[in-house]
C-alpha positions in Angstrom: 140.9 105.6 -56.8 140.8 103.1 -59.7 138.0 102.7 -62.3 136.5 99.6 -60.6 136.1 101.4 -57.3 134.5 104.4 -59.0 132.0 102.2 -60.9 131.2 100.3 -57.7 130.6 103.6 -55.9 128.3 104.9 -58.6 126.4 101.6 -58.6 125.9 101.8 -54.9 124.6 105.4 -55.1 122.3 104.4 -57.9 120.9 101.4 -56.0 120.4 103.5 -52.9 118.2 105.8 -54.8 116.1 103.2 -56.6 113.5 100.7 -55.3 114.1 97.4 -57.0 110.9 95.6 -58.3 111.3 92.1 -59.7 109.9 91.6 -63.2 107.6 88.9 -64.4 109.0 86.5 -67.0 106.8 83.8 -68.4 106.2 81.5 -71.4 102.7 81.9 -72.7 102.8 78.3 -73.9 103.4 77.1 -70.4 101.0 79.3 -68.4 98.5 82.1 -68.9 99.3 85.7 -67.9 96.9 85.3 -65.0 98.7 82.2 -63.8 102.0 84.0 -64.2 100.8 86.9 -62.1 99.6 84.5 -59.4 103.1 82.8 -59.4 104.7 86.3 -59.1 102.5 87.0 -56.1 103.4 83.7 -54.4 107.1 84.2 -55.1 107.5 87.8 -54.0 104.6 88.3 -51.5 102.9 91.1 -53.4 101.0 91.7 -56.6 102.6 92.7 -59.8 102.6 96.5 -59.8 100.6 98.2 -62.6 103.8 99.5 -64.0 105.8 96.3 -63.4 108.0 94.9 -66.1 106.7 91.9 -68.0 108.7 89.8 -70.4 106.9 87.3 -72.5 109.1 84.6 -74.0 107.7 82.9 -77.1 108.9 79.5 -78.0 109.4 79.0 -81.8 110.4 76.1 -84.0 113.5 77.5 -85.6 114.3 74.3 -87.5 114.4 74.5 -91.3 111.1 72.8 -91.5 109.5 74.8 -88.6 110.0 78.1 -90.4 110.1 80.0 -87.0 106.4 79.4 -86.2 105.2 79.7 -82.7 104.9 76.4 -80.8 101.5 75.3 -79.5 101.3 74.6 -75.7 101.3 70.8 -76.4 104.5 71.1 -78.6 106.1 73.3 -75.9 105.4 70.7 -73.2 106.8 67.9 -75.3 109.9 69.9 -76.1 110.5 70.7 -72.4 109.9 67.0 -71.4 112.8 65.7 -73.4 
């Protein structure tokens, strides 16, 4: 048995013992947490579990003049548009 087969076997055992729950990822500049939770419910067919994983991505202006400040919702929409 080679290493790749052993790793695949371990991953299969691990996945069989774990229930996978998708996490919620959202940009606060693009939608509120409540809107993100509603999107999660529509996508997955169930509410975000109380212990569900949430990743909040924050858009910043990392240019020299922007000094890593958080973008406003309007700036975020403009940056995404083009």
